[in-house]
C-alpha positions in Angstrom: 122.8 178.5 58.6 126.4 178.7 57.2 127.9 175.2 56.7 124.7 173.6 58.1 122.8 174.6 55.0 124.4 171.7 53.3 123.0 169.3 56.0 119.5 170.8 55.6 119.5 170.5 51.8 120.9 166.9 51.8 118.4 165.8 54.5 115.6 167.3 52.4 116.7 165.6 49.2 117.1 162.2 50.9 113.7 162.6 52.4 112.1 163.4 49.0 114.0 161.0 46.8 114.9 158.0 49.0 112.2 158.0 51.7 109.3 159.1 49.5 108.2 162.0 51.6 106.2 165.0 50.3 107.6 168.5 50.4 106.0 169.4 53.7 107.1 166.1 55.4 110.7 166.7 54.2 110.7 170.3 55.5 109.2 169.2 58.9 111.7 166.4 59.4 114.1 166.5 62.4 117.4 168.1 61.4 120.5 166.1 61.7 123.9 165.6 60.0 127.7 165.4 60.4 130.2 168.0 59.3 133.2 165.9 60.0 133.0 165.7 63.8 130.2 164.6 66.1 126.8 163.7 64.7 124.6 166.8 65.2 121.0 166.3 66.0 118.3 168.9 66.5 117.2 169.4 70.2 113.8 167.9 70.2 112.0 165.5 72.6 111.8 162.7 69.9 115.5 163.0 69.1 116.6 161.7 72.5 115.9 158.1 71.6 117.6 158.4 68.2 120.6 160.0 69.8 120.8 157.2 72.5 120.7 154.5 69.7 123.4 156.2 67.8 125.6 156.7 70.9 125.3 152.9 71.6 126.7 152.3 68.1 129.8 154.4 69.0 128.8 157.8 67.5 129.6 161.0 69.3 126.4 163.0 69.6 126.1 166.8 69.6 122.6 168.0 70.3 122.1 171.5 68.8 119.6 174.2 67.9 119.1 173.6 64.2 116.3 175.8 62.8 116.9 175.2 59.1 114.2 177.4 57.4 114.1 175.0 54.4 111.5 175.9 51.8 110.8 173.3 49.2 109.0 173.3 45.9 108.8 170.0 44.0 107.3 169.1 40.6 105.3 165.9 41.4 103.6 164.4 38.4 103.1 167.8 36.8 101.8 169.5 40.0 103.9 171.9 42.1 104.0 170.8 45.7 105.2 173.2 48.4 106.6 172.8 51.9 108.0 175.3 54.4 109.8 174.7 57.6 107.5 175.9 60.5 110.6 176.6 62.6 111.1 179.7 60.6 109.0 182.4 59.0 107.7 182.2 55.4 105.8 179.8 53.2 106.1 177.8 50.0 103.0 177.2 47.9 102.3 174.8 45.1 99.4 174.5 42.7 
């Protein structure tokens, strides 16, 4: 993970807070981000179209293997909700 851990955590928080996703949806979301250079996007069939759109807007794109391993537990209305990234081992359980 190294410096990409920040990208994975920020992506997950944005998905939960701004996009209204649940914990599992946020963990499953395609990984992406920028560490001050090219826009990194996870190698995935669906990512090709996103990358092409971003490239047409002038972004430099760097496809990469990004297996985050994010595990999330969220308190949602008094219930614990869990989500685990299927790209890695492990699980997160809620109530």
